[in-house]
N, C-alpha and C positions, 0 to 999 in steps of 0.2 A: 172669604179668600178677601182680599182687597180689591177694589178697581185696578182694572190695567186699561191705561192710554196707548194706542198708539205713537200717537207723536214722541213719549215719553222713549217707546224702546225705538225707535228712529234715532232719536239724538244717541241711548246710549249706544248703539252698533256704530252710529257716525264717530261721537267721542270716543270710542275706548279704539276703533281700527284707526284712526286715525295719530292716535298716540304714539300707537305700535310703531307706523309709517314712520311718522316723526322722527321718533328714537333711534330709527336705523336707516336712516341716511347717510348717516357715517357709522363703517364699522371697523371692525379689525378685517373684520375678515368677512366676505362676502362668497360664498357659496352658490352656483348654478345648477338648478337640478335637486330634487328630494328622494331620489333613491339612494340604493344600501349605502353605497362611498359617501354620498353628502351629508347621508343621516349620521354615518360614524363619524367621520371628520371633524360635524359642528358638533356632536356632542359631546367630544373628545377637548377639542377647543373652549368650548362655552365653558367647562367643567376648570380647565384650567385658568378662567378668570378673564376669556377674551370675549371682547362683542362681536356675535357671528346672526349673520342673516343669509336664510336660503331665500334664492328668488324661481317659486316652481311655476311654470306655463300652464300645467294641465289643475286642473280643479282638482283628481286627486295625487296624492301623494305615496312615492313608497318604488317608482319606476318599474322595472319588468318583473318586480317579485310576486303581486298579485295572484298573475295566473299559473307560477309555479313552469312545471314542462307543456307545454300545448293544454291549458287551462287543468291540467289537473294540480291543486295550491296543494303541493310540497314543494319543498327547494332542498337543495343534499349542499353540506358545508363538509369541509374535511377537517381533520384532526388539527391541524393546526389553528383552525378562525372557529373552531367549535367553544372557544373562551370566551371571544367577542361572544356570541349567543347567547351566554351563560350568564357575564355583565348585564347585562341587555332584559335580563330573567325572565328568556325565550326559553319555553321547554325543547331540550335535544331528544335524538329516539338515535339510539345503533344501530344502524343495517346490517354493514360489518367490517371489518377494521381498514378506516381512515373512512367509510362511510356514514356520513350520520345527516339525520332529515328533521326538518321541522315546519310546522303547518305557514304556509305565507301569510293567511291572514296575522293572525297570531305573528309574527317576526314583522312586517311590518306594524300593525300596529302600536308593537313596545318599541321599534326605534324611534315612531314616534314619539311616539307619546315623552319617552326618556330623552330625546332633544329637545322638544318644548318643557319638559320639566329642568331643564337644567338652564336652561334660559335663551336657549336660540331664538328667535324670531323666524317663524316661518310665512315667506309672503306668496299666495297661491295665486294662480291663473295675472301671471306676471312675466311679460315673455322677456329678454334679455335681447337689445335690436343693435345694440353697440357697445362698446368699449369708452372710457372715458382716459385718452392717451395723453399726457407728458412725453416729454423727450424721452424715445428711447422705454420709457415703461408702463404698462396699464395702471392707472390710482381708479380706478373704479367702472361703471356699469353705469348705461341706458336702458331705460328701461320703462316701457309701454305695456297699459294692459291687456291681457291676452283679446279680449273679444274686439277691441278696435281692428290689434293685428290681422285677425279674423273675417272683421269684415271690412277691410282693408280700405278701412275713413283715411283720410291725411291730417291726423294730431300729431302735436309735436310731444316727444315724449322728457322726461324728467331726470335725471341724475343722481345716483348714490356715489357717494366715494369709500373707500376700503386701500388700507392699506394692502390687503393681498385676498386677489381673486381665486379662486378655484369652479372647475371648468369640470361639473362631473354630470353631466348631459348624456352618457352614454355614446350610442352609437351616431350617434349625428354632430358630434363634436363641437356645437355651436359658438360658444367662445371662442375658440381657438380658428374657426369657422373664419367667422369679422375680423380677427386679428392677420391671420392669413392675406387677406382681401383688399383690409383697406388701412392696415399700420405700416409703415416702413421697416424695413429692417426683416429678416429672415427666421422661421421659426429653428427652434433649438435640435433641432432633425435632422438625422443623417442628407437627408435633400434638400431642406431648408421650406420647407413644406409637409402636409400636412401625408402622411404614411398611406394609411388608411388601409380600415380592417380588412382582414385575413377568416378565410374559412374556418370551422369550427375545429379546434386542437385541443382538448379542455385540457389535457395536463401542460400543455406546457402555454396556455392560456390563462391559468391560475397562476402559473408561474410568473408570466413577464405583464399579469394585471399588477404588479406588485411593482416588478423593475422596474417602469411604464411609468410611477407615478411618482414626477418632480418637475423642477418645472419647467414649461416649454416655450415659456420670453418673460424677462424681467416682469416681475409681479403677479404673472399669470402659471396658477399648478394646474394639472390635469389628475383627474382621477378614476377610478373605477374603469369601463370598459370605456370612455372618451380617453385615456391614457392608452389604451391597444389601440385603438381606431386613429391615433394621431403618431404613434410609434412604429406601428404596421404590425401589429402583436394579432394572431388569431383571433375570432368570438369563441365561447365557451360552452355557452346553453346553459340551464338553468340548477349551475353549481354555483354557488353565490357567495364561499369563502374567498377568493381574490377580490372579489367586492368591498367585505368586510374588512378586510389585512388590506385595502390600498386606503380605503377610510381614516385609518390609522394611523397608517406610514404619513402619508399627506401631513396628517394633523400636526402628526410631532415633527415634519422639515417643517412647516409654515411656525411653529410656536421657536424651534430653533432661532428663526430667523427676526421675531419679534422679539426677542430675551436681547440680542443681540445690537437691536436698532434702541430698546428704551434705555 
């Protein structure tokens, strides 16, 4: 075995990482949040030939899937969403009519692997602290290392340019909250503001997760639980079919826009 040099190892990491970061300073779609909706949306868009990057504030990806329900690492999907898991080569077991289970660890792993292999750049440990704004439209993201935010250091951020942004940050609706607070104009919600997540109603929440997946401000779409929290839908618990279908829907909506603009 040849000798190994620590400096060469360091140079390799720096070289490859900063090339990845530089290559994704301008993208077609910037997705915030690497949960199920964000991963499915990104994969669909990348497979369609678009340049996509996911920005995830945590070290790990997968959102709420890892723990299944109450740390029992199984998830449930309904019949309509089963095909998406199967498209990602995730094994699905029938529990009873319209209820299917999947191992949560396998689910996250396969969703993530397929996203990366499709050409999606996943940049973890990056917090989106603001948006880039032009008159009446979001055109990008303002990013900082998550560790800088956690340490409370005063460090100026950098910017990412994107034709469209997807808030897939789950219950927290982090990007939408920034827009509500700092950007002129109202959100495309009934009140013009974030409506807020309601208490659990699985059947209704699964339906509304998909219905609420849409543009909430020019250039900004919401997907997954962020869609329900933004438009006032209930939470659904450890059934993830709506999340998967929401990711698929937002990809189709943005793809239609990009085609019209090309």
